[in-house]
N, C-alpha and C positions, 0 to 999 in steps of 0.2 A: 344463741344467735341464729335466726332464720337465714335462709339462702338470700333473701332479698336484702336484709341488713348486711350480710357478708359482701354482696356485690357492691352495695352503696359505699361501704367503708373501704374495701380493699381493691376492687377491680375498676369501677367507674362510678363517679358520683351521679346519683339519680337526681333528676330534676325535682324540686320540692313539690311541684304540682302533679307529680306522677301519681296515678291511682294507687290506693293502698289495699288493693285486692289481696286475696290469699296467696300464700307461698306456692311456688311451682314445685311440683313433685318431680325430681330428676328422673325417677324410674318411669314416669309417664310421658317423657319428652320424646316424640317420634322423630326419627331422622327422615329428612326429605328424600324420597326415592321414587323410582318408577315413573308413572304417568305424570305425577304432580311436578317433578323437576323437568321432564321433557316438555311440559306444557308452558314453561316460562316464556314470557313475551320478550324474546331476544331479537332486536332488529339486525338485519344483515350488515356485514362489515363493508364499508366503502373502500374497496381495494384501490381505486384510483387515488384517493386521498392518501392512503398509506404508502402508495408507490412514490409519491412526491417526497416522503420523508425517508426513503430508502437511501442507504449509503452511510458510511461511518459507523459510529457506535452510539446511537441515540439512547437516552435513558428511557426506562419504561414509561415514565410520566409523559415524555414527548410522544411515544408511540400511542398511548391511550388518548392523548390530546388530539393527535392526528386522526384517530378512530372516532373522535367526537364522543368520548365517554367522559362526561363531566363528573366532578367531585360532588357528591350529594350535599345538599344544604344542611342536612342533619349531621353530617360529618362521620357517619358510621360506614366507612368504606370497608371493603373486604379485607384490606390490609389492617385496618384498625381492629376489626373483629378478630383477625388472626393474632394480633398483639394481645388482645384480651384473653384469648384461649391459651396463650403461652405465658400468661401472668404467673409469676412464681407462686402466688398464693393458690393457684389452681393446679399446680404441678402434680399433686398426689391424687387428684380426683379422676374418676372414670370419665370416659368421653361423654356419656349422657349427662353427668353432673356439670361438666364444663359447658355443654350446650345449654343446660338449664340456666346457668349463671349468666350467659350471654343473652339469652332470651329475656331475662329479667331486665337487663339494661335496654334492649331493643324495645321491649314493651313500654318501659318508662318513657322512652323518647318518641314513642308513637311510630316506630319503624317496623315494617313488616320484614320478616326474614327473607321473604321471596324477593324483595328488592335488592338485598345483599347478594343473594344467590344469582340473581339476574346480572348484577354488576360483575360477579366473578366469571360467569359464562361469557359475557361480552368481552371481558379482558382476555380470557383464554382464546376466544375466536380471533380477536385482534392480533394476539401474539402469533397464532398459527398463520394467519394471512400475511403478517409482516415478515415472518420467517421466509415464506415463499417469495415475496417480492424482494426481500433482501438477497435471497439465493439467486433469483433471476437477475437482479442488478449486478451481483458479483460475477455471474457467468458472462454477462454482456461486457462488463468492464474487463475481464480477463481476455475475452475475445478481441476487444478493441486493442488491448495492450499487445496481444500476440500479433495482430496485424501491423501495429506500429513497429514492433520488433522485427518483423519480416522486412518491412520497408527499410528499417535502419540497417539490418544485416545486408540487404541488397545494396544499399548506398555505401556501406563500408567496403563491400567487395568491389564495387565500381571505383571507389576512391583508391583502394589498394592497387587495382589494375592500372588506373590512370597514373598513379605515382610510379609504378614499376615502368610504365611506358616512358614517362618523362625521364626517369633515371637512365633508361637504356638509350634514349635519344641524346641525352647529355654525354654519355660515354662515347657514343658513335661520333658525335660532333667534336669531342675533344680529340679523338683519333684523327679526324680530318684536319682539325686545327694544327695538330702536331705535324702532320704531313705537309701542310701548307707552309708552316713556319720553317720546316726543314728545307723546303724548296727555296724559300726566300733567303735563308741563311746561306745556302749553297751558292746562290747567285751573287749575293753581296760579298761573300768571302773571296771572290776573284779580284776584288778591287780594294780591299782594306783588311788589315790584320785585326783592327779594332771593330769587330763585327757588332753592330748595334741590334741585330735581330735576336730576340729572346726565344730560346728554344729549350723547352723542358727536357731534361735528361738527354740532351743531345751530346754524344761523345765528341770531344774536341779532336779535330784532325791532327794526326801526327805531323810534326814539322818535316818538310821535305829534306831528304838527305842530299848534301852537296857532293858532287863527284870530286874525288881526290885530284889535286893539281898535278899536272904532268911534270915530271922531273927530267930534265935533259942534261945529260953529262957533257962536260966540256970536250971531252975527247971525241964524243960522238959528233959534236958540232964542228970540231976542227976537221974531222974526217969528211964531213959533208962539204965543207968549204974547199977542201983540197981536190975534191972530185970535179 
């Protein structure tokens, strides 16, 4: 079984109209490197669009959509190519042989490997830019929350001070109230024993002691009359 038949059977089904050219020699598959890769036509990333998607934990698909990286019509995304390279049937092959197998599928679909590499570079650049805008977004959010916390701490301190002042005013007023009620109680006590004035913790005055009644002896009285 040739490599082309192997790919068609085990990795990805080749289109029936795919050219029936000769088999690809895995040893002759060059890896893209140097000027050829650096010369890929990669458009710049629209940072402003990505900044609008910043915040939270968006999926990679949302990040790539924000970066305007469409899914190719042929369906051979860099992720699909990665799945093909990781196919269990290719596990024991050398890197060159795996690349040859994938190139067979790309050739059959009329897809140039440069387009797949371009997509990979675009996604990588988009991720790098999105990481930066996510970082900037997080830093700004933390700054805003710190400012809010400072205002909240200042408000809490002001509330604590106001509460302490109110409590102190209440205690001072209660003392003045107690003094006023004591004065009212004292005045009213001169006229009634059933004092209607309420005084908190006011000690009840002791009952006045009556002077002992004078006892006059009869002999003393008779002596006084005789004089």
